FILUM-86365 format. One line per 4 residues: number of its first residue (from 0); their letters; for each residue x, y, z of N, C-alpha, C. Coordinates in Angstrom, 1 decimal, always signed. Example, Ala and Ser with C-alpha at 12.3 -4.5 7.8 and 13.67 -1.06 7.14 Angstrom:
BEGIN
0) AS) +13.2/-5.7/+7.8/+12.3/-4.5/+7.8/+13.2/-3.3/+7.8 ~ +12.8/-2.2/+7.1/+13.7/-1.1/+7.1/+12.9/+0.0/+7.9
This chain:
BEGIN
0) MNNR) -163.9/-82.3/+82.4/-164.3/-82.0/+81.6/-165.4/-83.4/+80.8 ~ -166.6/-83.0/+80.2/-167.3/-84.1/+79.6/-166.9/-84.2/+78.6 ~ -168.1/-85.4/+77.5/-168.2/-85.2/+76.5/-169.0/-83.8/+75.5 ~ -169.7/-83.7/+75.6/-169.8/-82.2/+75.4/-168.7/-81.0/+75.1
4) TEEL) -167.9/-80.5/+76.6/-167.4/-79.8/+76.4/-166.0/-80.0/+75.6 ~ -165.9/-82.0/+75.7/-164.7/-82.0/+74.8/-165.0/-81.7/+73.8 ~ -165.5/-82.6/+72.6/-166.4/-81.8/+71.2/-166.5/-80.3/+70.7 ~ -167.4/-79.6/+71.5/-167.0/-78.0/+71.5/-165.5/-77.5/+71.5
8) RKKY) -164.9/-78.5/+72.4/-163.3/-77.1/+72.4/-162.9/-77.9/+71.0 ~ -163.1/-79.1/+71.0/-162.3/-79.4/+69.1/-162.5/-78.6/+68.3 ~ -164.1/-78.5/+68.3/-164.7/-77.7/+67.3/-164.6/-76.1/+66.8 ~ -164.8/-75.6/+68.5/-164.0/-74.2/+68.1/-162.0/-73.9/+68.0
12) IQNP) -161.6/-75.2/+68.3/-160.1/-74.9/+68.1/-160.0/-75.1/+66.6 ~ -160.5/-75.5/+65.9/-160.4/-75.9/+64.7/-160.9/-74.9/+63.8 ~ -161.9/-74.2/+64.7/-162.3/-72.4/+63.5/-162.8/-72.1/+64.5 ~ -161.9/-70.9/+65.4/-162.6/-70.1/+66.0/-163.2/-69.3/+66.0
16) PEGM) -164.3/-69.0/+66.7/-165.6/-67.9/+66.4/-163.8/-66.4/+65.9 ~ -165.1/-65.7/+65.1/-164.4/-63.9/+64.5/-163.7/-63.8/+65.9 ~ -162.4/-63.3/+65.7/-162.2/-62.5/+67.1/-161.5/-63.6/+67.7 ~ -161.6/-64.7/+67.8/-160.7/-65.9/+69.0/-159.6/-66.0/+68.1
20) TAND) -159.1/-67.0/+69.0/-157.6/-67.8/+68.1/-157.7/-68.9/+69.1 ~ -157.3/-70.1/+68.5/-157.3/-71.8/+69.2/-156.8/-71.2/+70.3 ~ -155.9/-70.8/+70.5/-155.2/-70.8/+72.3/-156.6/-70.2/+72.8 ~ -157.5/-68.8/+72.4/-158.1/-68.9/+73.6/-159.2/-69.7/+73.8
24) IRNM) -159.5/-70.3/+72.7/-160.5/-71.8/+73.3/-159.8/-72.5/+74.4 ~ -158.5/-72.7/+74.2/-157.7/-73.9/+75.1/-158.0/-73.5/+75.9 ~ -157.7/-71.9/+76.1/-157.5/-71.7/+78.3/-159.0/-71.2/+78.6 ~ -160.3/-71.4/+77.9/-161.3/-71.3/+78.4/-161.7/-72.3/+79.2
28) SDSD) -162.3/-71.7/+80.3/-163.3/-72.5/+81.6/-164.2/-73.8/+80.5 ~ -164.8/-74.5/+81.3/-166.0/-75.2/+80.3/-166.8/-74.6/+80.4 ~ -167.5/-73.4/+81.3/-168.8/-73.1/+81.8/-168.8/-72.1/+80.3 ~ -167.5/-71.4/+80.6/-167.4/-70.0/+78.9/-167.5/-70.4/+77.8
32) LLDM) -167.4/-72.2/+77.5/-167.3/-72.4/+76.6/-168.9/-72.6/+75.9 ~ -169.1/-73.4/+76.8/-170.8/-73.6/+76.8/-171.7/-72.6/+76.7 ~ -171.4/-71.0/+77.4/-171.8/-70.3/+77.5/-171.7/-69.5/+76.0 ~ -170.6/-69.6/+75.2/-170.1/-69.3/+74.1/-171.0/-70.0/+73.0
36) DYFL) -171.2/-71.7/+73.6/-171.7/-72.0/+72.1/-172.9/-71.6/+72.1 ~ -173.8/-71.6/+73.5/-175.2/-70.9/+74.1/-175.7/-69.8/+73.2 ~ -174.6/-68.5/+73.5/-174.8/-67.0/+72.2/-174.5/-67.6/+71.4 ~ -173.7/-68.4/+70.5/-173.7/-68.3/+69.2/-174.5/-69.0/+68.5
40) HEDD) -175.1/-70.1/+68.9/-176.7/-70.5/+68.4/-178.0/-70.0/+68.7 ~ -177.8/-68.9/+69.8/-179.6/-69.6/+70.0/-180.3/-69.2/+69.6 ~ -180.3/-68.0/+68.0/-181.2/-67.9/+67.2/-181.3/-68.8/+66.2 ~ -180.2/-70.1/+66.5/-180.4/-71.1/+65.1/-182.3/-71.2/+64.6
44) DLED) -182.9/-72.3/+66.0/-184.0/-72.4/+65.8/-185.1/-71.1/+65.8 ~ -184.7/-70.0/+65.2/-186.0/-68.8/+65.3/-186.7/-68.9/+64.6 ~ -186.3/-69.0/+63.0/-187.5/-69.1/+62.1/-188.9/-70.3/+62.2 ~ -188.2/-71.4/+63.2/-189.4/-72.5/+63.5/-190.2/-72.0/+63.9
48) DFGE) -190.0/-70.9/+65.1/-190.5/-71.2/+66.1/-191.6/-69.5/+66.1 ~ -191.4/-69.2/+64.4/-192.9/-68.0/+64.5/-194.0/-69.0/+63.6 ~ -194.3/-70.1/+62.7/-195.4/-71.1/+62.7/-195.9/-71.4/+63.4 ~ -195.6/-71.6/+65.0/-196.3/-72.4/+66.0/-197.0/-71.3/+66.6
52) EGFY) -196.9/-70.8/+67.4/-197.1/-69.8/+68.4/-197.3/-68.2/+67.5 ~ -196.7/-68.0/+66.9/-196.1/-66.5/+66.2/-196.9/-64.9/+65.6 ~ -196.9/-65.0/+65.7/-197.6/-63.4/+65.2/-198.5/-63.5/+63.9 ~ -199.7/-63.8/+63.6/-200.6/-64.0/+62.1/-201.4/-62.5/+62.3
56) IF) -201.3/-62.0/+61.2/-202.2/-60.6/+60.3/-203.7/-62.0/+59.8 ~ -204.4/-61.3/+60.1/-205.8/-62.0/+59.2/-206.9/-60.8/+58.8
């Protein structure tokens, strides 16, 4: 287990996502844990991206 997965596991054990328990997080593989974190945060920077290349009306 690497540092990143250890940090994520501790974070999600303390505050599991809706519908999950701390035990679910403990039993997840590192790969599943990283996937879950990615999908929970994939839209976090979405607002920042529109100003760069986004949609403009003139």
